[in-house]
Backbone as a ProteinNet text record, in pm:
[ID]
protein_1_A
[PRIMARY]
MIEGLYGRKLGMTQIFDEDGRLLPVTVIEIFPAQVLAVKKFPSGKVNVQIAFGETKEKHISKPVLGIFKKLGLEPKRYIKEVALKGESEPEIGQEISIDLFEEVKKVDVIGRSKGRGFQGGVKRWGWSGGPDTHGSMSHRVIGSLGPGTYPGRVIKGRHLPGHMGNERVTVQNLKVLQIDKDNNVLIIKGSVPGAIKSMVFVRKAKKA
[TERTIARY]
952	834.8	878.5	785.2	818.2	850.4	924.2	972.7	865.6	755.8	653.3	532.3	438.6	315.2	283.4	200.5	155.3	29.1	9.3	-108.5	-148.1	-253.1	-303.9	-298.1	-240.1	-233.8	-371.4	-431	-564.4	-560.9	-447.8	-437.5	-372	-367.9	-306.7	-411.1	-380.7	-466.6	-379.2	-441.7	-368.8	-426.3	-337.8	-382.6	-301	-353.4	-283.4	-213.9	-89.9	-21.3	-54	12.2	-17.5	15.7	111	151.1	71.2	-27.1	-110	-51.5	55.5	115	41	25.1	-45	55.2	28.1	120.6	58.2	131.4	83.4	104.4	1.9	11.1	-44.9	1.8	-48.8	-123.2	-239.1	-320.9	-302.7	-261.3	-236.1	-320.2	-395.9	-472.9	-385.4	-361.3	-275.8	-360.5	-312.8	-384.4	-344.1	-438.7	-405.1	-363.9	-260.3	-205.2	-204.1	-208.5	-197.2	-69.9	-7.2	118.3	88.1	150.6	133.3	251.3	373	491.4	608.2	706	832.2	943.9	1017.6	1120.6	1259.3	1343.9	1480.6	1579.1	1679.8	1778.4	1914.3	2002.3	2135.3	2217.2	2192.2	2266.8	2227.3	2119.9	2071.7	1953.5	1921.9	1808.4	1678	1579.6	1448.8	1341.6	1257.9	1145	1014.2	915.6	781.8	686.3	616.4	518.5	384.1	331.2	205.4	102.4	-24.7	-135.8	-229	-283.1	-370.2	-462.3	-566.3	-660.6	-777	-898.8	-1017.7	-1042.8	-1090.2	-1122	-1216.9	-1257.2	-1343.5	-1263.4	-1309.7	-1238.7	-1227.9	-1328.4	-1328.2	-1219.5	-1163.7	-1060.7	-919.5	-908.4	-778.1	-756.3	-633.3	-600.6	-608	-633.6	-650.3	-524.8	-402.8	-284.2	-270.5	-298.5	-289.5	-402	-520.4	-633.3	-605.6	-532.6	-497.6	-409.5	-325.7	-240.3	-325.8	-427.3	-513.5	-597.6	-648.8	-731.2	-649.6	-524.3	-437.2	-410.9	-401.6	-376.8	-505.1	-620.5	-748.4	-773.6	-726.6	-741.2	-829.4	-888.9	-968.9	-875.6	-915	-828.5	-811.4	-691.5	-658.4	-615.9	-617.4	-589.7	-440.1	-357.1	-214	-133.9	-20.9	76.2	212.3	275.8	406.3	499.6	629.3	729.1	791.4	805.1	859.2	970	1077.2	1189.5	1149.1	1208.3	1183.6	1288.5	1244.6	1334.3	1324.5	1438.6	1437.7	1437.1	1435.3	1442.7	1307	1206.1	1073.5	1001.5	973.3	904.5	753.6	674.9	529.2	478.7	364.1	304.3	224.4	211.4	133.6	-12.8	-71.1	-209.1	-224.7	-115.9	-123.4	-155.5	-241.2	-277.9	-193.2	-135.5	-52.9	-125.3	-152	-233.8	-151	-221.4	-157.6	-90.5	-117.2	-50.8	100.2	147.7	291.5	360.6	287	344.9	306.4	260.1	206.7	312.6	435	539.5	645	613.5	707.9	688.4	797.5	790	818.5	903.2	936.6	932.9	891.7	878.5	942.3	971	1009.3	892.2	864.2	754.1	810.2	778.3	825.9	706.1	715.2	608.4	661.6	572.3	609.2	560.7	652.2	617.5	520.1	451.4	356.2	427.7	370.8	428.3	396	498.6	480.3	494.1	523.4	540	670.9	675.7	795.6	799.1	909.6	922.3	1055.3	1056.4	1178.3	1274.7	1392.9	1495.9	1463.1	1384.8	1351.8	1266.8	1168.8	1083.3	1148	1217.2	1272.9	1395.7	1483	1609.9	1628.6	1532.3	1544.1	1638.6	1653.9	1738.1	1683.5	1772.7	1730.7	1663.4	1693.8	1634.6	1708.7	1666.4	1730.5	1660.2	1701.7	1638.1	1490.5	1409.3	1265.2	1222.6	1317.3	1280.1	1368.8	1346.1	1429.9	1436.6	1323.5	1316.9	1388.6	1418	1486.7	1398.9	1461.2	1388	1426.7	1493.2	1544	1509.1	1379.7	1338.3	1367	1327	1339.2	1403.9	1471.2	1533	1664.3	1717.8	1835.4	1959.3	1990.5	2111.2	2234.2	2348.1	2474.1	2478.2	2529.3	2527	2664.3	2770.6	2901.4	3013.9	3136	3252.5	3254.7	3297	3301.5	3435.5	3539.8	3672.5	3701.8	3746	3771	3674.4	3606.7	3615.1	3524.2	3457.1	3375.6	3248.4	3196.6	3071.7	3004.7	2882.5	2810.1	2860.5	2896.7	2947.2	2834.9	2868.4	2768.7	2714.4	2584.3	2520.2	2464.2	2471.5	2420.3	2270.6	2224.5	2080.8	2014.3	1912.9	1842.8	1692.5	1613.2	1469	1440.8	1331.6	1296.4	1182.1	1163.1	1053.8	1079	976.5	988.5	887.5	931.7	842.5	826.1	727.6	698.6	821.5	887.2	1005.7	984.2	1054	1048.9	1119	1046.9	1099.3	1081.5	1186.1	1181.4	1198.1	1102.9	1112	1134.9	1244.9	1286.6	1254.1	1244.1	1230.9	1111.1	995.2	872.2	810.6	770.9	720.1	575.8	548.7	412.5	341.7	232.9	161.6	43.5	-32.6	-150.8	-169.5	-230.9	-267.1	-413.4	-494.2	-636.1	-656.7	-659.9	-670.1	-807.6	-910.6	-1045.8	-1059.6	-993.5	-1003.2	-875.6	-777.8	-649.7	-581.3	-578.2	-524.4	-402.5	-300.3	-177.2	-165.7	-142.5	-126.1	20.4	83.9	228	254.5	352	388.7	464.6	422.7	491	422.9	488.5	432.3	502.5	433.7	488.7	469.1	550.7	540.9	412.8	370.4	256.1	131.7	40	-87.7	-184.7	-297.7	-401	-451.6	-468.6	-513.7	-405.4	-283	-174.6	-121.8	-58.6	-8.1	130.1	152	281.8	321	451.2	502.6	555.3	505.8	544.2	623.4	744.7	830.7	887.3	938.3	1004.7	1129.6	1153.7	1265.6	1397.6	1480.2	1609.2	1715.6	1698.9	1800.6	1749.3	1644	1587.6	1686.2
-2118.8	-2065.2	-1976.7	-1900.1	-1808.4	-1886.6	-1821.7	-1892.2	-1913.1	-1835.5	-1852.8	-1765.1	-1768.5	-1691.7	-1628.1	-1525.7	-1459.9	-1527.6	-1514.5	-1573.9	-1500.8	-1551.1	-1491.9	-1597	-1558.2	-1648.1	-1654.9	-1773.8	-1791.1	-1827.4	-1877.9	-1912.8	-2048.2	-2093.8	-2221.8	-2320	-2447.8	-2554	-2676.5	-2792.7	-2916.4	-3026.9	-3115.7	-3233.1	-3353.6	-3472.1	-3596.3	-3649.7	-3698.9	-3760.6	-3909.4	-3980.8	-4122.5	-4206	-4158.9	-4234	-4193.2	-4104.2	-4063.1	-3950.5	-3889.6	-3777.8	-3648.5	-3563.9	-3436.9	-3330.4	-3268.4	-3171.4	-3032.4	-2928.3	-2790.5	-2744.3	-2690.1	-2650.5	-2509.1	-2446.2	-2315.9	-2330.2	-2267.8	-2273.6	-2142.7	-2153.7	-2036.1	-2046.1	-1941.2	-1933.4	-1870.4	-1942.8	-1895.2	-1819	-1699.6	-1618.1	-1659.4	-1703.5	-1725.2	-1592.3	-1595.3	-1472	-1478.1	-1360.7	-1347.5	-1272.8	-1313.1	-1252.4	-1125.5	-1014.6	-886.4	-854.4	-889.6	-856	-942.1	-952.9	-1020.4	-918.5	-890.7	-787.3	-850.4	-812.2	-864.1	-751.7	-783.9	-686.8	-718.2	-615	-637.1	-742.5	-759.8	-858.1	-1001.4	-1017.2	-1150	-1194.3	-1117.1	-1150.8	-1123	-1207.9	-1192.3	-1192.8	-1090.6	-1081.4	-1091.6	-1147.8	-1159.5	-1074.2	-982.9	-897.8	-969.4	-988.5	-1061.2	-973.6	-1005.5	-934.1	-1037	-1003.7	-1098.6	-1022.3	-1088.8	-1029.1	-961.5	-999.7	-942.5	-801	-714.8	-576.9	-517.7	-391.9	-320.5	-211.1	-171.8	-70.9	62.3	95.7	224.6	233.4	118	115.9	118.5	131.3	129.5	263.8	314.5	440	420.7	528.2	519.4	470.8	514	460.6	309.2	256.9	112.3	41	100.4	40.4	31.5	130.4	128.4	10.5	-35.6	-152.1	-275.6	-295.6	-412.7	-404.2	-285.1	-271.3	-291.1	-247.8	-265.1	-412.3	-492.7	-635.8	-716.4	-648.9	-718.6	-810.8	-770.5	-852.7	-783.9	-864.2	-809.3	-742.5	-626.3	-557.4	-638	-630.5	-698.5	-595.7	-638.8	-547.2	-519.3	-623.9	-609.4	-637.4	-567.4	-592.7	-609.4	-723.6	-753	-809.7	-811	-872.1	-991.7	-1101.6	-1225.7	-1273.3	-1326.6	-1374.9	-1497.5	-1507.6	-1622.5	-1729.2	-1852.3	-1964.3	-2059.2	-2086.5	-2169.8	-2085	-2151.4	-2080.7	-2059.5	-2133.5	-2121.5	-1998.1	-1903.8	-1780.9	-1796.7	-1751.3	-1758.7	-1658.1	-1684.2	-1594.8	-1485	-1371.1	-1259.6	-1302	-1279	-1318.2	-1458.1	-1534.8	-1670.7	-1669	-1759.3	-1768.6	-1875.2	-1838.9	-1930.5	-1955.9	-2082.1	-2117.4	-2195.7	-2255.8	-2334.6	-2459.4	-2492.8	-2606.7	-2589.8	-2467.1	-2440.8	-2521.8	-2553.2	-2625.6	-2773.8	-2824.1	-2960.4	-3064.2	-3049.7	-3146.9	-3091.8	-2983	-2920.4	-2979.9	-3024	-3084.2	-2984.6	-2884.3	-2785.2	-2645.4	-2547.5	-2409.9	-2313.8	-2193.7	-2081.6	-1985.1	-1928.6	-1833	-1701	-1592.3	-1458.7	-1372.6	-1305.2	-1216.8	-1112.6	-1028.8	-927.4	-971.3	-971.5	-1014.6	-917.1	-961.9	-878.1	-759.8	-642.4	-525.6	-525.3	-508.4	-508.8	-369.7	-270.3	-136.2	-122.1	-23.8	-1	-101	-176.3	-277.9	-262.7	-305.1	-301	-412.3	-407.6	-505.4	-646.9	-665.2	-799.8	-872.8	-805.6	-869.2	-870.2	-760.1	-747.9	-835.4	-842.5	-913.3	-1027.7	-1049	-1160.1	-1134.2	-1008.3	-978.1	-1050.2	-1084.1	-1155.6	-1063.7	-933.7	-841.4	-841.3	-754.6	-743.7	-825.5	-811.2	-885.9	-848.2	-946.6	-924.3	-910.3	-921.4	-920.4	-825.7	-823.1	-748.4	-598.9	-543.7	-399.7	-349.5	-437.6	-393.9	-297.4	-191.9	-92.8	-102.5	-212.7	-222.9	-357.8	-391.2	-521.4	-535	-434.5	-445.3	-321.7	-241.5	-120.6	-156.2	-61.5	-89.3	-114.2	-25.5	-41.2	4.9	-48.3	-9.8	-57.5	28.1	-3.6	-35.1	12.3	-9.6	27.7	19.7	50.5	197.1	223	360.2	426.7	347.8	406.8	419.9	312.2	317	224.4	263.9	396.4	501.4	468.5	568.5	603.7	510.3	533.4	397.8	404.1	281.2	226.7	100.8	38.5	30	60	54.1	-87.5	-96.5	-225.8	-284.1	-210.6	-257.7	-278.3	-392.8	-419.3	-323.5	-254	-156.3	-168.8	-110.1	-103.6	-25.6	-57.3	11.7	-57.5	-19.9	-75.7	-222.8	-304.7	-448.8	-499.6	-588.8	-649.5	-566.3	-602.9	-536.8	-537.7	-653.3	-670.8	-783.6	-775.9	-882.9	-1006.9	-1118.7	-1242.2	-1354.6	-1434.5	-1550.7	-1677.7	-1768.8	-1900.1	-2003.1	-2077	-2166.5	-2312.3	-2387.3	-2534	-2581.7	-2524.6	-2572.2	-2680.8	-2788.4	-2904.3	-2882.9	-2911.1	-2902.7	-3035.1	-3029.4	-3150.6	-3180.2	-3077	-3098.4	-2981.2	-3009.7	-2906.2	-2925.8	-2823.5	-2826.9	-2736.6	-2797.4	-2720.3	-2655.6	-2718.8	-2663.9	-2530.5	-2516.6	-2393.1	-2309	-2350.6	-2279.3	-2265.6	-2375	-2372.4	-2463	-2411.1	-2484.6	-2506.2	-2629.3	-2660.3	-2693.7	-2614.2	-2622	-2655.1	-2740.7	-2775.8	-2660.6	-2623.6	-2518.3	-2383.4	-2280.7	-2145.8	-2057.5	-1953.5	-1857.1	-1717.2	-1620.8	-1485.3	-1415.2	-1318.7	-1236.3	-1267.9	-1172.5	-1189.9	-1263.6	-1303.9	-1369.1	-1271.4	-1321.2	-1246.9	-1155.6	-1166.8	-1088.6	-1157.4	-1078.6	-1131.9	-1193.2	-1308.2	-1374.8	-1417.3	-1439.1	-1487.1	-1627.8	-1722	-1862.6	-1899	-1951.9	-1991.3	-2129.7	-2190.1	-2319	-2299.6	-2392.2	-2378.3	-2373.2	-2274.4	-2258	-2350.4	-2395.2	-2476.6	-2615	-2658.6	-2789	-2898.7
-650.5	-583.8	-467.1	-413.1	-303.6	-176.6	-84.9	33.9	140.1	135.5	237.3	213.6	307.6	298.8	433.8	428.7	551.7	603.4	734	794.9	920.9	986.4	1109.8	1220.6	1334.2	1449	1514	1515.7	1571.9	1720	1767.5	1908.1	1926.4	2052.1	2085.1	2138.1	2120.9	2172.9	2196.5	2216.6	2240	2152.8	2105.1	2030	2077.6	2051.1	2084.9	1959.8	1976.5	1863.7	1858.4	1769.1	1750.2	1873.1	1953.7	2073.4	2196.7	2178.1	2290.2	2373.1	2326.8	2400	2368.2	2469.2	2452.3	2406.8	2294.1	2235.7	2233	2275.2	2259.5	2115.3	2054.4	1913.6	1894.5	1788.4	1747.6	1615.5	1605.9	1485	1408.3	1282.1	1197.7	1071.5	1044	919.6	811.8	704.3	595.5	493.9	454.5	356	214.3	131	-10.1	-73.7	-155.1	-211.9	-363.7	-425.5	-570.1	-604.7	-713.1	-756.1	-835.5	-792.6	-862.5	-954	-910.2	-988.9	-945.2	-1034.5	-1004.4	-1023.2	-914.7	-916.2	-911.3	-1007.3	-1013.7	-981.6	-900.8	-857.7	-918.6	-932.6	-991.6	-918.3	-787.9	-710.4	-743.6	-821.2	-855.1	-772.2	-667.5	-583.1	-657.2	-635.4	-698.6	-590.5	-590.6	-498.5	-575.2	-508.9	-567.8	-485.9	-553.2	-485.9	-484.3	-362.8	-348.7	-278.7	-300.8	-237.3	-174.6	-57.5	12	106.7	152.7	246.8	176.3	212.1	149.9	202	113.8	151.1	47.2	68.7	-25	-95.1	-211.5	-289.2	-214.9	-134	-65.7	41	79.2	182.2	123.1	-8.6	-74.5	-144.2	-138.7	-206.6	-358.2	-428.9	-574.5	-647.5	-606.7	-675.8	-662.9	-542.7	-521.7	-594.6	-594.3	-665.1	-815.1	-866.9	-1008.4	-1045.5	-951.8	-978.3	-1003.1	-919.1	-933.9	-1061.9	-1092.1	-1212.3	-1339.7	-1336.1	-1452.3	-1480.1	-1371.9	-1386.7	-1398	-1378.8	-1386	-1268.3	-1149.1	-1029.3	-926.6	-839.1	-730.7	-628.3	-574.7	-477.8	-350	-293.9	-170.2	-65.1	60.1	170.5	188.5	171.6	197.6	71.7	58	-48	18	-5.3	55.5	-51.6	-17.9	-104.9	-33.3	-107.9	-53.2	-145.8	-88.5	-167.7	-249.6	-369.7	-456	-428.6	-410.5	-389.5	-509.1	-571.6	-690.6	-816.2	-929.7	-1057.5	-1122.7	-1082.3	-1143.9	-1090.1	-1178.3	-1139.7	-1156.5	-1059.3	-1073.6	-1176.3	-1232.8	-1331.2	-1261.5	-1330	-1276.5	-1264.4	-1147.8	-1124.2	-1068.5	-1063	-1010.5	-862.2	-819.9	-677.7	-609.6	-496.8	-418.6	-287	-258.9	-142.5	-41.4	54.6	159.3	103.5	-22	-85.3	-88.2	-69	-66.5	43.3	151.5	264.9	266.4	154.3	150.8	189.7	140.4	168.1	263.8	331.9	425.1	564	626.4	759.3	871.3	844	944.8	884.9	966.2	919	1019.7	971.5	1056.6	1060.3	1176	1190.8	1241.9	1171	1206.4	1244.2	1358.3	1402.6	1498.3	1548.3	1646.9	1784	1879	2014	2078.5	2181.2	2252.5	2318.1	2307	2371.7	2520.1	2604.5	2749.3	2810.1	2728.1	2781.5	2857	2947.9	3028.1	3142.7	3152	3256.3	3329.4	3454.3	3534.6	3497.4	3557.2	3524.1	3564.6	3671	3716.7	3612.3	3558.4	3458.1	3320.3	3285.7	3150.8	3130	3231.4	3215.7	3314.8	3403.1	3496.1	3611.6	3652.1	3768.2	3891.7	3983.1	4102.3	4203.7	4200.4	4295.1	4428.1	4516.5	4646.9	4752.7	4880.2	4989.2	5003.3	5037.8	5052.5	5198.9	5291.8	5433.5	5512.9	5643.8	5739	5706.1	5666.5	5645.7	5523.5	5429	5307.3	5229.1	5175.7	5095	4947.9	4909.3	4771	4709.9	4712.7	4660.4	4511.1	4434.9	4289.5	4226.8	4305.4	4250	4180.9	4106.5	4023.9	4109.2	4203.6	4283.9	4208.2	4243.7	4180.3	4035.6	3945.6	3803.1	3745.8	3809.2	3748	3841.6	3793.6	3877.6	3919	4043.7	4093.8	4073.3	4042.8	4022	3873	3810.2	3665.9	3595.3	3488.6	3423.7	3486.4	3596.8	3664.5	3590.5	3515.3	3441	3417	3367.8	3336.1	3202.7	3199.5	3077	2973.3	2848.5	2741.6	2726.5	2697	2681.4	2809.2	2918.1	3047	3040.7	3091.6	3097.2	3195.6	3149.3	3232	3211.2	3300.4	3274.5	3146.8	3080.5	2956.5	2886.1	2759.9	2680.5	2651.1	2673.5	2657	2555.4	2468.9	2369.9	2245.3	2163.3	2035.3	1945.6	1937.4	1855.5	1755.8	1643.6	1543.5	1598.6	1602.8	1659.7	1557	1541.3	1452.8	1534.3	1523.4	1587.8	1478.2	1490.4	1382.9	1410.8	1300.7	1305	1386.6	1360.6	1423.6	1335.4	1397	1323.1	1278.4	1151.7	1097.6	1126.1	1202.7	1241.7	1150.3	1114.4	1029.9	934.4	820.4	723.6	686.3	711.6	676.8	555.4	435.8	312.3	296.2	350.1	335	407.8	523	601.6	597.5	513.8	502.1	638.3	713.1	849.8	859	927.1	952.5	1104.1	1145.9	1287.7	1312.3	1398.4	1420.9	1566.9	1591.6	1727.9	1793.3	1914.7	1988.4	1975.2	2028.7	2030.1	1927.7	1884.4	1789.3	1846.6	1804.4	1859.9	1817.7	1901	1866	1946.1	1945.2	2012.4	1920.7	1975.6	1895	1788.2	1667.1	1548.6	1491.1	1542.2	1484.7	1358.5	1269.8	1144.7	1165.7	1103.6	1109	967.7	949.7	821.1	840.9	761.8	772.2	647.2	667.8	555.5	580.4	475.2	489.3	575.8	669.2	762.2	686.2	722.6	656.8	713.3	839.2	904.1	939	870.5	902	866.7
[MASK]
++++++++++++++++++++++++++++++++++++++++++++++++++++++++++++++++++++++++++++++++++++++++++++++++++++++++++++++++++++++++++++++++++++++++++++++++++++++++++++++++++++++++++++++++++++++++++++++++++++++++++++++++

């Protein structure tokens, strides 16, 4: 079966465990997906093309719409490829739901972190900054960047101010606390990357 499914981050909340401890959790809505194709590569890798998300025909290009009509399936909003795990290949048109995580105890969640725009070194890299008192004019400025003699330049890889966030982030080994099959909701302990309503990819933990 495929290694995981896409979902939407609904936000964070708190729940109590059996011992009465308060746990921070993230609620993720899992999108049921349909199999469009199974792709095999010379290297032996196998990918499964899936489609998910409700939409209207007018919002889909004609070439993509032709794929769904050829297979006799309802059009979906997104088309993605997911790696196949194991030897059993899904059938074309088969629907894969949240049942994929029924016996899974830990998952990895992949998403894009929140974009912070251009940020200084103190916020981006945790610089300590300069003196805050006695007339200092260099509270958060860069200051000296490198050696002045040899090599007489800034060393490559130096942490500097710049664009922060909006990067692909993977959080591993998050514990699955609850599965709500009626609402296609997964409740996971801890936080996951991305803003509320952003898309994330949930897979079985690789290092569990």
